C-alpha positions as semicolon CSV with decimal commas, in nm:
position;residue;x (nm);y (nm);z (nm)
1;M;-7,423;4,734;-19,748
2;K;-7,410;4,430;-19,523
3;Y;-7,125;4,207;-19,418
4;I;-7,162;3,831;-19,381
5;Y;-6,929;3,609;-19,182
6;I;-6,977;3,233;-19,225
7;D;-6,761;3,010;-19,008
8;G;-6,743;2,635;-18,956
9;D;-6,865;2,491;-18,626
10;N;-6,637;2,257;-18,432
11;I;-6,402;2,202;-18,726
12;G;-6,103;2,249;-18,497
13;L;-6,239;1,977;-18,270
14;K;-6,270;1,737;-18,566
15;I;-5,909;1,810;-18,654
16;E;-5,797;1,759;-18,292
17;Q;-5,981;1,426;-18,276
18;S;-5,796;1,312;-18,588
19;F;-5,465;1,394;-18,423
20;L;-5,554;1,232;-18,094
21;N;-5,681;0,919;-18,270
22;N;-5,380;0,919;-18,500
23;D;-5,630;0,908;-18,789
24;E;-5,464;1,047;-19,100
25;E;-5,751;0,935;-19,324
26;K;-6,015;1,119;-19,118
27;L;-5,794;1,431;-19,113
28;S;-5,763;1,420;-19,492
29;I;-6,139;1,369;-19,537
30;T;-6,219;1,663;-19,305
31;N;-5,975;1,881;-19,500
32;L;-6,138;1,796;-19,834
33;E;-6,489;1,848;-19,694
34;V;-6,396;2,192;-19,559
35;I;-6,223;2,300;-19,880
36;N;-6,524;2,185;-20,084
37;A;-6,775;2,357;-19,854
38;V;-6,588;2,689;-19,849
39;S;-6,558;2,679;-20,228
40;Q;-6,930;2,606;-20,280
41;I;-7,041;2,873;-20,031
42;S;-6,807;3,130;-20,188
43;S;-6,945;3,052;-20,535
44;Y;-7,301;3,080;-20,406
45;L;-7,229;3,420;-20,253
46;G;-7,053;3,537;-20,570
47;N;-7,355;3,434;-20,776
48;K;-7,569;3,643;-20,538
49;K;-7,354;3,950;-20,616
50;Q;-7,168;3,941;-20,285
51;Q;-6,804;4,049;-20,287
52;I;-6,579;3,788;-20,124
53;I;-6,334;3,954;-19,884
54;F;-6,193;3,635;-19,734
55;A;-6,236;3,265;-19,814
56;G;-6,004;3,026;-19,639
57;A;-5,962;2,775;-19,361
58;D;-6,327;2,717;-19,257
59;G;-6,463;3,067;-19,305
60;I;-6,596;3,312;-19,561
61;I;-6,643;3,687;-19,523
62;A;-6,837;3,877;-19,788
63;K;-7,014;4,208;-19,835
64;G;-7,295;4,325;-20,055
65;Q;-7,652;4,435;-20,075
66;E;-7,944;4,261;-19,907
67;L;-7,938;3,884;-19,921
68;E;-8,217;3,643;-19,828
69;I;-8,071;3,504;-19,505
70;C;-8,309;3,207;-19,469
71;E;-8,218;3,095;-19,821
72;L;-7,846;3,134;-19,745
73;L;-7,882;2,938;-19,422
74;Q;-8,058;2,652;-19,601
75;F;-7,793;2,645;-19,874
76;V;-7,509;2,638;-19,621
77;R;-7,679;2,361;-19,424
78;N;-7,701;2,144;-19,736
79;V;-7,349;2,197;-19,870
80;Q;-7,178;1,931;-19,658
81;P;-7,400;1,726;-19,425
82;S;-7,108;1,629;-19,199
83;L;-7,027;1,997;-19,127
84;T;-7,225;2,284;-18,981
85;F;-7,164;2,656;-19,012
86;S;-7,277;2,962;-18,819
87;I;-7,352;3,293;-18,988
88;G;-7,319;3,650;-18,861
89;I;-7,459;3,952;-19,045
90;G;-7,384;4,317;-18,970
91;V;-7,336;4,660;-19,124
92;N;-6,959;4,640;-19,076
93;L;-6,692;4,382;-18,998
94;K;-6,717;4,432;-18,622
95;D;-7,095;4,386;-18,618
96;C;-7,088;4,073;-18,835
97;Y;-6,818;3,929;-18,608
98;M;-7,027;4,005;-18,299
99;A;-7,329;3,843;-18,466
100;L;-7,122;3,534;-18,549
101;R;-7,002;3,506;-18,189
102;Y;-7,363;3,537;-18,073
103;A;-7,468;3,260;-18,316
104;K;-7,196;3,030;-18,189
105;S;-7,283;3,097;-17,827
106;F;-7,654;3,054;-17,898
107;G;-7,616;2,702;-18,032
108;K;-7,436;2,710;-18,367
109;N;-7,569;2,611;-18,711
110;I;-7,783;2,927;-18,715
111;A;-7,766;3,282;-18,851
112;V;-7,774;3,598;-18,644
113;D;-7,845;3,941;-18,793
114;H;-7,699;4,236;-18,605
115;S;-7,748;4,497;-18,879
116;D;-8,026;4,664;-18,680
117;K;-7,861;4,831;-18,381
118;S;-8,155;4,740;-18,158
119;G;-8,020;4,390;-18,100
120;F;-7,953;4,045;-18,237
121;I;-8,207;3,864;-18,453
122;V;-8,170;3,487;-18,448
123;I;-8,261;3,299;-18,767
124;E;-8,290;2,924;-18,714
125;K;-8,500;2,807;-19,011
């Protein structure tokens, strides 16, 4: 069993920019893009027999058996070109969270697998 945490990169900053620029239209567009992306990613994971634990805001947490991470990363990258997402994988919630934090600190828009206790494996392609 593996846990997957997918979280939007810099979405909060996009929202802040909309506020600071008093741009209601941009805020609305960002909202719709995030809702659409989370919905598509959740459906993709469900079709891959992953159990969705959480899907909201700009993140998705799921669990299930092995999943082809490179394929998932490519799918997520193509869902909404104006948004990027980082992915963390682990054997439990804590490990997938740690992997996600590593991915975000490593450069975002990548996946990091921390299901092998020997370290973090960065997947960029």
